[in-house]
C-alpha positions as MATLAB code, in Angstrom:
seq = 'MLDISVIILTFNEELHIRRCIDNARKFAKEIFVVDSYSTDKTVEIATAMGAKVYRNIWVNHFRQFNWALANLPITTEWVWRMDADEYLSDSLVKELNECLPHAAAGVNGFTAPCRRIFMGRYIRHGIVPLILLRLFRYGFASCENRLMDEHIQVSGGVVEDLKGPFYDDNLNGLAWWTAKHNGYSTREAADLLMTEYGMLDNKINSGAHTNFVRKGKLLYVKLPLFFRAFAFFVYRYFFRLGFLDGKEGFLWHFLQGWWYRTLADAKVYEIKKRFNFDAEKIKAYIRSEYGI';
ca = [
    -175.756   65.952 -251.587;
    -172.660   66.485 -253.692;
    -169.286   65.051 -252.704;
    -168.191   68.429 -251.297;
    -166.890   69.557 -247.917;
    -167.394   73.214 -247.043;
    -164.762   74.960 -244.895;
    -165.879   78.101 -243.055;
    -163.377   80.179 -241.053;
    -165.069   82.097 -238.255;
    -164.567   84.618 -235.481;
    -167.662   86.132 -233.851;
    -169.967   85.339 -236.766;
    -173.233   84.678 -234.907;
    -174.932   87.212 -237.201;
    -174.135   85.146 -240.313;
    -173.355   81.551 -239.398;
    -176.917   80.204 -239.417;
    -177.604   81.589 -242.897;
    -174.247   80.311 -244.134;
    -174.731   76.748 -242.862;
    -178.322   76.625 -244.098;
    -177.029   77.527 -247.550;
    -174.155   75.023 -247.437;
    -176.636   72.260 -246.570;
    -178.154   72.669 -250.044;
    -175.121   71.190 -251.778;
    -172.449   69.921 -249.336;
    -172.043   66.502 -247.761;
    -169.936   67.847 -244.854;
    -169.629   71.271 -243.237;
    -166.548   72.211 -241.225;
    -166.237   75.362 -239.116;
    -162.738   76.382 -238.052;
    -163.229   78.947 -235.303;
    -160.652   81.371 -233.898;
    -162.022   81.231 -230.324;
    -165.138   83.328 -230.828;
    -166.584   85.065 -227.776;
    -170.153   85.115 -229.103;
    -172.532   82.248 -229.983;
    -170.875   81.240 -233.267;
    -169.676   77.854 -232.031;
    -172.918   77.122 -230.170;
    -175.039   77.819 -233.264;
    -172.749   75.919 -235.648;
    -172.637   72.871 -233.361;
    -176.407   72.856 -232.922;
    -176.824   72.935 -236.705;
    -174.657   69.855 -237.140;
    -171.453   71.429 -238.427;
    -168.173   69.862 -237.340;
    -166.453   72.574 -235.304;
    -162.703   72.855 -234.722;
    -160.728   75.595 -233.025;
    -157.353   77.021 -233.967;
    -155.577   80.231 -232.961;
    -155.721   82.850 -235.713;
    -152.450   84.118 -237.206;
    -153.572   85.031 -240.716;
    -155.880   83.715 -243.403;
    -153.154   81.839 -245.251;
    -152.120   79.851 -242.195;
    -155.648   79.238 -240.938;
    -156.991   77.859 -244.185;
    -153.965   75.694 -244.861;
    -154.166   74.411 -241.274;
    -157.751   73.414 -242.031;
    -156.718   71.549 -245.176;
    -153.989   69.707 -243.293;
    -155.923   68.838 -240.126;
    -159.623   68.411 -240.879;
    -160.870   64.842 -241.477;
    -161.971   65.587 -245.041;
    -163.214   62.526 -246.922;
    -164.919   64.173 -249.904;
    -163.420   64.611 -253.347;
    -164.126   68.350 -253.472;
    -163.822   71.315 -251.088;
    -165.618   74.669 -251.198;
    -164.064   77.576 -249.310;
    -166.867   79.723 -247.898;
    -166.797   82.909 -245.825;
    -169.388   83.123 -243.076;
    -171.079   86.134 -244.696;
    -171.455   84.408 -248.072;
    -174.076   82.182 -249.695;
    -174.475   80.519 -253.073;
    -177.273   81.455 -255.454;
    -179.801   78.795 -256.404;
    -178.507   78.954 -259.974;
    -174.977   78.134 -258.787;
    -176.211   75.228 -256.648;
    -178.099   73.886 -259.671;
    -175.007   74.288 -261.844;
    -172.885   72.385 -259.327;
    -175.352   69.507 -259.372;
    -175.297   69.424 -263.158;
    -171.568   69.731 -263.859;
    -169.606   68.427 -260.880;
    -170.465   64.704 -261.226;
    -169.170   64.898 -264.801;
    -165.980   66.911 -264.163;
    -163.036   65.592 -266.167;
    -160.129   64.017 -264.289;
    -157.781   66.874 -265.175;
    -160.065   69.587 -263.793;
    -158.885   70.465 -260.270;
    -160.618   73.759 -259.637;
    -163.652   75.889 -260.471;
    -164.129   79.640 -260.271;
    -167.420   81.449 -259.661;
    -168.393   85.138 -259.826;
    -168.802   86.959 -256.516;
    -171.603   89.515 -256.277;
    -171.667   92.293 -253.660;
    -174.590   93.254 -251.446;
    -173.912   96.450 -249.468;
    -176.274   97.954 -246.905;
    -178.927   95.522 -248.140;
    -178.633   96.509 -251.811;
    -177.235   94.398 -254.613;
    -174.535   96.549 -256.235;
    -175.127   95.899 -259.929;
    -173.084   98.672 -261.494;
    -169.525   99.962 -261.271;
    -168.211   96.725 -259.839;
    -164.990   95.465 -261.350;
    -165.782   91.748 -261.902;
    -164.599   89.494 -259.085;
    -164.253   85.859 -260.153;
    -162.744   83.595 -257.507;
    -161.559   80.003 -257.299;
    -163.648   78.585 -254.465;
    -164.161   74.927 -255.425;
    -161.205   72.578 -255.752;
    -160.311   68.924 -255.730;
    -159.049   67.954 -252.266;
    -155.282   67.448 -252.178;
    -154.653   69.643 -255.217;
    -154.895   73.140 -253.728;
    -153.747   75.492 -250.974;
    -154.059   79.135 -249.981;
    -151.261   81.409 -251.182;
    -149.085   83.262 -248.672;
    -150.127   86.863 -249.222;
    -151.199   89.709 -246.959;
    -154.262   90.762 -248.992;
    -156.575   89.036 -251.436;
    -155.198   85.601 -250.680;
    -156.377   83.196 -253.348;
    -156.759   79.448 -253.509;
    -154.270   78.056 -256.015;
    -154.277   74.581 -257.523;
    -151.037   72.654 -257.837;
    -151.768   71.394 -261.317;
    -154.471   70.630 -263.800;
    -157.166   72.809 -265.308;
    -159.351   75.509 -263.724;
    -162.815   75.884 -265.237;
    -165.450   78.586 -264.770;
    -168.913   78.335 -263.258;
    -171.474   80.920 -264.364;
    -173.799   81.068 -261.349;
    -172.833   83.626 -258.684;
    -172.324   83.522 -254.956;
    -173.040   86.540 -252.781;
    -170.958   88.517 -250.291;
    -173.640   89.952 -248.000;
    -172.302   91.210 -244.667;
    -174.991   92.270 -242.207;
    -172.781   94.327 -239.874;
    -173.095   98.132 -239.824;
    -170.870  100.845 -241.233;
    -168.916  101.324 -237.987;
    -167.833   97.676 -238.173;
    -167.143   97.955 -241.921;
    -164.914  101.023 -241.622;
    -162.991   99.581 -238.664;
    -162.383   96.368 -240.620;
    -161.223   98.262 -243.703;
    -158.907  100.412 -241.613;
    -157.181   97.163 -240.660;
    -157.292   95.963 -244.256;
    -155.664   99.186 -245.446;
    -152.514   98.465 -243.423;
    -152.135   95.104 -245.147;
    -153.088   96.627 -248.489;
    -150.353   99.247 -248.085;
    -147.764   96.538 -247.503;
    -149.131   94.548 -250.451;
    -148.907   97.621 -252.703;
    -145.301   98.194 -251.675;
    -144.402   94.552 -252.243;
    -146.034   94.703 -255.668;
    -144.223   97.941 -256.506;
    -140.843   96.519 -255.489;
    -141.331   93.141 -257.192;
    -141.463   91.132 -253.964;
    -144.473   89.015 -254.971;
    -145.106   86.283 -257.476;
    -148.286   87.517 -259.133;
    -148.847   84.473 -261.363;
    -150.792   81.660 -259.754;
    -152.963   78.815 -261.044;
    -156.229   80.275 -259.785;
    -158.086   81.002 -262.997;
    -157.492   83.477 -265.814;
    -159.366   86.299 -264.100;
    -157.103   86.344 -261.042;
    -153.989   86.766 -263.178;
    -155.751   89.487 -265.176;
    -156.526   91.393 -261.951;
    -152.940   90.966 -260.734;
    -151.695   92.508 -264.005;
    -154.016   95.430 -263.349;
    -152.464   95.923 -259.931;
    -149.003   96.057 -261.509;
    -150.256   99.005 -263.571;
    -152.036  100.572 -260.575;
    -148.864  100.767 -258.463;
    -147.112  102.741 -261.221;
    -149.652  105.554 -260.965;
    -149.068  108.521 -258.603;
    -150.101  108.086 -254.976;
    -153.584  109.407 -254.139;
    -154.386  110.198 -257.792;
    -154.781  106.460 -258.458;
    -157.435  106.058 -255.761;
    -159.369  109.057 -257.091;
    -159.094  107.784 -260.681;
    -160.320  104.332 -259.613;
    -163.397  105.891 -258.014;
    -164.134  107.988 -261.116;
    -163.737  104.921 -263.336;
    -166.116  102.879 -261.228;
    -168.692  105.502 -260.338;
    -168.982  107.327 -263.661;
    -167.543  105.217 -266.490;
    -168.887  101.896 -265.136;
    -172.164  103.564 -264.094;
    -171.888  103.030 -260.354;
    -174.166  106.047 -259.815;
    -177.121  103.954 -261.020;
    -177.222  102.111 -257.672;
    -178.411  105.120 -255.680;
    -177.142  106.128 -252.254;
    -175.846  102.660 -251.429;
    -173.932  102.616 -254.707;
    -172.360  105.986 -253.954;
    -171.343  104.876 -250.465;
    -169.903  101.597 -251.748;
    -167.801  103.178 -254.472;
    -166.760  106.147 -252.335;
    -165.839  104.092 -249.273;
    -164.431  100.959 -250.920;
    -163.180  102.507 -254.163;
    -161.772  105.839 -252.909;
    -161.622  106.231 -249.119;
    -160.163  102.786 -248.429;
    -157.603  103.044 -251.224;
    -156.658  106.593 -250.247;
    -156.090  105.374 -246.693;
    -153.869  102.579 -248.035;
    -151.933  105.133 -250.107;
    -151.535  107.339 -247.013;
    -149.961  104.392 -245.192;
    -147.731  103.685 -248.212;
    -146.598  107.323 -248.103;
    -146.060  107.135 -244.350;
    -143.758  104.112 -244.724;
    -141.862  105.621 -247.639;
    -141.368  108.890 -245.790;
    -140.249  107.073 -242.633;
    -137.409  105.426 -244.560;
    -136.616  108.475 -246.681;
    -137.948  106.727 -249.803;
    -135.094  104.217 -249.684;
    -136.413  101.097 -251.456;
    -133.989   98.672 -249.813;
    -134.809   99.906 -246.313;
    -138.530   99.713 -247.074;
    -138.218   96.134 -248.336;
    -136.201   95.163 -245.259;
    -138.881   96.690 -243.023;
    -141.679   94.775 -244.789;
    -139.783   91.476 -244.553;
    -139.203   92.052 -240.838;
    -142.706   93.332 -240.033;
    -144.696   90.781 -241.999;
    -142.387   87.785 -242.208;
    -142.333   87.846 -246.003;
];
């Protein structure tokens, strides 16, 4: 096994946790589960599989992951952040075994491409590349304080890229997915407003791709409400050939690329209208509501 600890944050993940831990066993020396008081069999399954389980009350992702870094008895040199519905490809596991033992002293983080599986189908087309920093040297990284798309950032050193992918493959149904993204859209609306009003530091040491995506968001927020969500769908579905992935591809790009972002824009509009489009009042509301 590699000198890696895996940290998995969970809440009611009995559908995924066995697959996740089985996958982590392929490369990790230690597996930690930080559970937010699940009411299903998540903890029972994880404990039976030999994972070290801890419980902490959920506030947000930023606080939960940084609590894990500060409180877990991590003894390995490296840490992999893993969602319960994710797993690494065999090619990525092989790559880790080949490159990690020879990582230079100044390398404190590694990114890897995330691939999407939706309704059981690998979405090959239309996806805007998602390359995330998931592996880092313990003691040199933390999770950024952000409402949406919180990234791991390293405090110094170099971030290198791994080529093998890991997969985001959630097995829950569409009712669960839409309810979750309704909640996400509230946070996304606040994140869009904070980006628009310059309330966020969009430059972090999390790999070149993350900063590239953040620059794209700065352009996105300058586009007209509602039109931008429609244009993003058209870009993904037609120009990036999302239609080649059949019905599942249409549903993914329509729901995640248009519906979800339109809902976020509707909530942006609702907040702006509530405060008569007064930027200072909107910023004060966001600071008060979200503790930013």
